[in-house]
LUMRONU-560629 format. One line per 8 residues: number of its first residue (from 1); their letters; for each residue x, y, z of C-alpha. Coordinates in nm, 2 decimals. Each point is the difference from the previous one (the first is absolute). Example, Ala and Ser with C-alpha at 12.3 -4.5 7.8 and 13.67 -1.06 7.14 Angstrom:
1> AS> 1.23,-0.45,0.78 ~ 0.14,0.34,-0.07
END
This chain:
1> MYFYSIRH> -0.63,2.01,-0.08 ~ 0.37,0.04,-0.02 ~ 0.26,0.00,-0.28 ~ 0.35,-0.13,0.01 ~ 0.29,0.07,-0.24 ~ 0.28,-0.26,0.01 ~ 0.35,0.01,-0.15 ~ 0.20,-0.31,0.05
9> LTRFQYAS> 0.37,0.01,-0.11 ~ 0.21,-0.32,-0.03 ~ 0.37,0.02,-0.11 ~ 0.23,-0.30,-0.07 ~ 0.36,0.10,-0.01 ~ 0.25,-0.25,-0.14 ~ 0.37,-0.01,0.08 ~ 0.08,-0.06,-0.37
17> PICETLME> -0.22,0.01,-0.31 ~ -0.24,-0.29,-0.06 ~ -0.12,-0.13,-0.34 ~ -0.38,-0.04,0.05 ~ -0.28,0.04,0.26 ~ -0.33,-0.18,0.01 ~ -0.23,0.16,0.26 ~ -0.36,-0.04,0.13
25> TRMHPRTD> -0.16,0.26,0.22 ~ -0.32,0.01,0.22 ~ -0.04,0.37,0.08 ~ -0.33,0.08,-0.16 ~ -0.26,0.06,0.28 ~ -0.31,-0.21,-0.03 ~ -0.35,0.12,-0.07 ~ -0.22,-0.19,0.25
33> TNQRCLHF> -0.20,0.04,0.33 ~ 0.04,0.36,0.10 ~ 0.28,0.12,-0.23 ~ 0.02,0.09,-0.37 ~ 0.32,0.06,-0.19 ~ -0.06,0.31,-0.22 ~ 0.35,0.01,-0.15 ~ 0.31,-0.21,-0.03
41> ALSVSPRC> 0.32,0.05,-0.19 ~ 0.32,-0.21,0.01 ~ 0.33,0.16,-0.13 ~ 0.31,-0.20,-0.05 ~ 0.36,0.11,-0.07 ~ 0.17,-0.13,-0.22 ~ -0.32,0.06,-0.21 ~ -0.18,-0.31,-0.12
49> RVFSYRDH> -0.34,-0.13,-0.10 ~ -0.22,-0.10,0.30 ~ -0.27,-0.26,-0.02 ~ -0.27,-0.09,0.25 ~ -0.25,-0.27,0.09 ~ -0.23,-0.10,0.29 ~ 0.07,-0.31,0.20 ~ -0.27,-0.24,0.13
57> LGNSVHHF> -0.05,0.21,0.31 ~ -0.05,0.32,-0.19 ~ 0.34,0.15,0.07 ~ 0.14,0.22,-0.27 ~ 0.35,-0.12,-0.11 ~ 0.24,0.20,-0.22 ~ 0.30,-0.16,-0.16 ~ 0.28,0.11,-0.23
65> DIPAEHDT> 0.33,-0.10,-0.15 ~ 0.31,0.22,-0.04 ~ 0.24,-0.19,-0.23 ~ 0.26,0.28,-0.02 ~ 0.30,0.04,0.23 ~ -0.06,0.22,0.31 ~ 0.13,0.05,0.35 ~ -0.31,0.17,0.15
73> LVIIAESL> -0.37,-0.09,-0.01 ~ -0.25,0.26,0.12 ~ -0.38,-0.08,0.03 ~ -0.25,0.27,0.10 ~ -0.36,-0.08,0.06 ~ -0.25,0.29,0.04 ~ -0.36,-0.06,0.11 ~ -0.31,0.20,0.09
81> IEMQQLAP> -0.25,-0.17,0.23 ~ -0.36,0.10,0.10 ~ -0.08,-0.15,0.34 ~ -0.35,-0.04,0.16 ~ -0.05,-0.07,0.37 ~ -0.06,-0.36,0.09 ~ -0.32,-0.12,0.16 ~ 0.02,-0.07,0.37
89> VPEKLAAD> 0.10,-0.35,0.10 ~ -0.18,-0.16,0.31 ~ 0.20,-0.06,0.31 ~ -0.11,-0.36,0.01 ~ -0.20,-0.27,-0.18 ~ -0.23,-0.28,0.13 ~ 0.17,-0.29,0.17 ~ -0.15,-0.25,-0.25
97> DWQLLDKL> 0.15,0.19,-0.29 ~ 0.29,-0.24,0.01 ~ -0.24,-0.26,-0.15 ~ -0.13,0.25,-0.26 ~ 0.36,0.08,-0.09 ~ 0.08,-0.37,-0.06 ~ -0.31,-0.03,-0.22 ~ 0.10,0.30,-0.21
105> VAQGDYWE> 0.36,-0.12,-0.04 ~ -0.13,-0.34,-0.11 ~ -0.22,0.16,-0.27 ~ 0.25,0.25,-0.12 ~ 0.35,0.00,-0.17 ~ 0.23,0.11,0.29 ~ 0.25,-0.29,0.00 ~ 0.29,0.22,-0.12
113> MLLPSRFA> -0.04,0.22,0.31 ~ -0.03,-0.30,0.24 ~ 0.30,-0.21,-0.10 ~ 0.35,0.07,0.13 ~ 0.21,0.22,-0.23 ~ 0.37,0.09,-0.03 ~ 0.01,0.26,0.28 ~ -0.30,-0.11,0.20
121> LPTPRLLA> 0.08,-0.35,0.12 ~ -0.13,-0.19,0.31 ~ 0.34,-0.06,0.14 ~ 0.06,-0.14,0.35 ~ 0.09,0.35,0.12 ~ -0.32,0.14,-0.15 ~ -0.21,-0.27,0.16 ~ 0.17,0.07,0.34
129> LAQELEVR> -0.09,0.37,-0.05 ~ -0.36,-0.09,-0.07 ~ -0.01,-0.19,0.33 ~ 0.16,0.29,0.18 ~ -0.25,0.25,-0.14 ~ -0.30,-0.24,0.04 ~ -0.07,0.00,-0.37 ~ -0.29,-0.26,-0.01
137> RRDDPMTL> -0.36,0.02,-0.10 ~ -0.18,0.18,0.29 ~ -0.23,0.30,0.05 ~ -0.09,0.10,-0.36 ~ 0.21,0.05,-0.31 ~ 0.01,0.38,0.02 ~ 0.08,0.02,0.37 ~ 0.28,-0.26,-0.04
145> LRELNARL> 0.16,0.18,-0.30 ~ -0.02,0.34,0.17 ~ 0.18,-0.15,0.30 ~ 0.26,-0.17,-0.21 ~ 0.06,0.33,-0.18 ~ 0.07,0.17,0.33 ~ 0.21,-0.29,0.14 ~ 0.24,0.00,-0.30
153> HEYFEYAP> 0.03,0.37,0.03 ~ 0.12,-0.05,0.36 ~ 0.21,-0.31,-0.07 ~ 0.22,0.16,-0.27 ~ 0.22,0.30,0.03 ~ 0.00,0.20,-0.33 ~ 0.37,0.00,-0.10 ~ 0.10,0.12,-0.35
161> QSTRVDSS> 0.27,-0.23,-0.17 ~ -0.04,-0.26,0.28 ~ -0.11,-0.25,-0.28 ~ 0.03,-0.03,-0.37 ~ -0.26,-0.03,-0.27 ~ 0.08,-0.37,-0.02 ~ 0.01,-0.06,0.37 ~ -0.22,-0.28,0.14
169> IDEAIAQR> -0.26,0.07,0.27 ~ 0.21,-0.21,0.24 ~ 0.27,0.27,0.00 ~ -0.24,0.27,0.10 ~ -0.18,-0.22,0.26 ~ 0.34,-0.10,0.15 ~ 0.13,0.35,0.04 ~ -0.35,0.16,0.06
177> QGVCQDYA> 0.09,0.27,-0.25 ~ -0.09,0.07,-0.35 ~ -0.16,0.23,-0.26 ~ -0.36,0.01,-0.14 ~ 0.07,-0.29,-0.23 ~ 0.09,-0.22,0.30 ~ -0.31,0.11,0.20 ~ -0.22,-0.08,-0.31
185> HTMIALVR> 0.16,-0.35,-0.07 ~ -0.03,-0.10,0.36 ~ -0.37,0.10,0.02 ~ -0.07,-0.17,-0.33 ~ 0.15,-0.33,0.12 ~ -0.19,0.02,0.33 ~ -0.33,0.09,-0.16 ~ 0.02,-0.28,-0.25
193> HLGVPCRY> 0.08,-0.24,0.29 ~ -0.35,0.08,0.12 ~ -0.15,-0.09,-0.34 ~ -0.07,0.36,-0.09 ~ 0.10,0.11,-0.36 ~ 0.27,0.27,0.03 ~ 0.20,0.19,-0.26 ~ 0.29,0.25,-0.02
201> VSGYQHHS> -0.06,0.36,-0.10 ~ 0.28,0.22,-0.13 ~ -0.04,0.37,-0.05 ~ 0.06,0.35,0.15 ~ -0.10,0.18,0.32 ~ -0.04,0.37,0.07 ~ 0.12,0.04,0.35 ~ -0.12,0.33,0.12
209> RVEKERQL> -0.37,-0.09,0.00 ~ -0.01,-0.20,0.32 ~ 0.23,0.08,0.29 ~ -0.02,-0.36,0.13 ~ 0.20,-0.13,-0.30 ~ 0.37,-0.07,0.03 ~ 0.21,0.24,-0.21 ~ 0.16,-0.24,-0.25
217> PLATHAWV> 0.31,0.11,-0.19 ~ -0.17,-0.05,-0.34 ~ -0.36,0.04,-0.11 ~ 0.00,-0.36,-0.14 ~ -0.19,-0.23,0.22 ~ -0.15,-0.35,0.04 ~ -0.30,-0.13,0.19 ~ -0.25,-0.29,-0.04
225> DAFLPHLG> -0.35,-0.08,-0.11 ~ -0.20,-0.27,0.18 ~ -0.33,-0.14,-0.13 ~ -0.28,0.02,0.25 ~ -0.37,-0.09,-0.01 ~ -0.24,0.29,-0.07 ~ 0.29,0.23,-0.08 ~ 0.21,-0.16,-0.27
233> WVSFDPTN> 0.37,0.11,0.00 ~ 0.09,0.21,0.30 ~ 0.34,0.17,0.02 ~ 0.21,-0.02,0.31 ~ 0.33,0.19,0.06 ~ 0.19,-0.17,0.29 ~ 0.30,0.24,-0.04 ~ -0.22,0.28,0.12
241> NLLAHDSH> -0.27,-0.20,0.19 ~ -0.29,0.13,-0.20 ~ -0.24,-0.09,-0.28 ~ 0.13,0.13,-0.33 ~ -0.19,0.32,-0.09 ~ 0.00,0.28,-0.26 ~ 0.38,0.08,0.05 ~ 0.09,-0.35,-0.13
249> IRTALGRD> 0.04,-0.01,-0.37 ~ -0.02,-0.35,-0.16 ~ 0.24,-0.10,-0.27 ~ 0.00,-0.38,-0.03 ~ -0.14,-0.31,0.17 ~ 0.16,-0.34,0.03 ~ 0.07,-0.30,0.22 ~ 0.30,0.18,0.15
257> YADVPPTR> 0.28,0.24,-0.11 ~ 0.13,-0.25,-0.25 ~ -0.30,0.07,-0.22 ~ 0.01,0.38,0.01 ~ 0.35,0.15,0.02 ~ 0.01,0.36,-0.14 ~ 0.28,-0.11,-0.24 ~ 0.12,-0.35,-0.11
265> GVYRGTSA> 0.25,-0.05,-0.27 ~ 0.33,-0.15,-0.12 ~ 0.30,0.15,-0.18 ~ 0.27,-0.13,-0.22 ~ 0.34,0.06,0.15 ~ 0.22,-0.06,0.31 ~ -0.01,0.35,0.15 ~ -0.11,0.06,0.36
273> EELHVAVQ> -0.31,0.22,0.04 ~ -0.12,0.26,0.25 ~ -0.37,0.08,0.04 ~ -0.14,0.34,0.11 ~ -0.37,0.06,0.05 ~ -0.18,0.33,0.09 ~ -0.38,0.05,0.03 ~ -0.20,0.32,0.03
281> VSAHESAP> -0.37,-0.02,0.08 ~ -0.20,0.33,0.02 ~ -0.36,0.05,0.11 ~ -0.23,0.25,-0.17 ~ -0.35,0.12,0.08 ~ -0.08,0.02,-0.38 ~ 0.16,-0.17,-0.29 ~ 0.31,0.17,-0.15
289> ALDQDWPI> -0.02,0.06,-0.37 ~ 0.14,-0.29,-0.20 ~ 0.17,0.24,-0.24 ~ 0.17,0.18,0.28 ~ 0.36,-0.07,0.08 ~ 0.03,-0.15,0.35 ~ 0.27,0.13,0.22 ~ 0.32,-0.20,-0.01
297> PEDWSIHV> 0.22,-0.05,0.31 ~ 0.34,0.17,-0.07 ~ 0.20,-0.31,0.04 ~ -0.22,-0.18,-0.25 ~ 0.02,0.25,-0.28 ~ 0.28,-0.14,-0.20 ~ -0.15,-0.35,0.00 ~ -0.35,0.13,-0.09
305> ERAQELLP> 0.15,0.19,-0.29 ~ 0.19,-0.30,-0.13 ~ -0.30,-0.23,0.02 ~ -0.24,0.24,-0.17 ~ 0.22,0.13,-0.28 ~ -0.11,-0.08,-0.35 ~ 0.14,-0.29,-0.19 ~ 0.28,0.10,-0.24
313> QASPILQL> -0.10,-0.01,-0.37 ~ 0.13,-0.30,-0.19 ~ 0.25,0.07,-0.27 ~ -0.12,-0.03,-0.37 ~ 0.22,-0.30,-0.05 ~ -0.15,-0.18,0.30 ~ -0.35,0.09,-0.11 ~ 0.07,-0.16,-0.35
321> QQIEQQQQ> 0.14,-0.31,0.17 ~ -0.32,-0.03,0.21 ~ -0.22,0.04,-0.30 ~ 0.19,-0.27,-0.19 ~ -0.02,-0.24,0.30 ~ -0.38,0.06,0.02 ~ -0.04,-0.07,-0.38 ~ 0.21,-0.32,0.03
329> QQQQ> -0.22,-0.12,0.29 ~ -0.32,0.07,-0.20 ~ 0.13,-0.20,-0.30 ~ 0.08,-0.30,0.23
END
């Protein structure tokens, strides 16, 4: 058993003040399979009231509105995760498990993870790659997906900033470069082409646990889940050519990135914005106390203080106005 503490800082800086921000976040780690979220807190500056709900896939979504004028928005998500080791996954399945897979898919509700989606489309370039990599039903489902995981790891060069969050898979395939999002989208499209349900997983990764893993510039990560007979959803990480294990921390599931961005929002104004993201994932042999102050990186301190400071007390006049408004609403 391991424990991970996560601090995820997002800062939007605007060139001139804006009037209002509406924002939705997906930063709350899931409690499922081998992980349990013991603690989660979301701090926002300027301070505001944060609401939450669960979507149809069980992802926790937080949302808020800042109606006041501001030129900086800071969001800090803090999590504590308990992680169990995953059960071993077999190297291969039976050759006739392709037929069993089709039967299970026909009986279940997997259509969302079989159809093309915004970033996982069967484009001509994707289909040409499928032919090049010999992506067709052969051997058995597990053997083929393990091979595809390795082939995509070899095909792409991991190159930060070589693509954007809204880049199509065609861009990554053409230049043979990309980031974890591109690896995941390409694998999802290829696996769905085989008639295997496949979904996008966003989350975090602690890099020091396995030497084989590529050292990514941020701890945020993306990989895929494929549905296989006898096993259910199995996680593949083509960026690192391995099956996701106990250093992969799941935050949200979706058809592709469009369903699960860490932040999604709009603002009222014409100002240009600049985005800064920093993530810190720490491993622990035992759970740190929840009432203990976690260490804050020096360059984060001012943002953490602003996001966690208490709301200012409303003036007496403003409080009276709010009471009068409530009374009028009740009378109506």
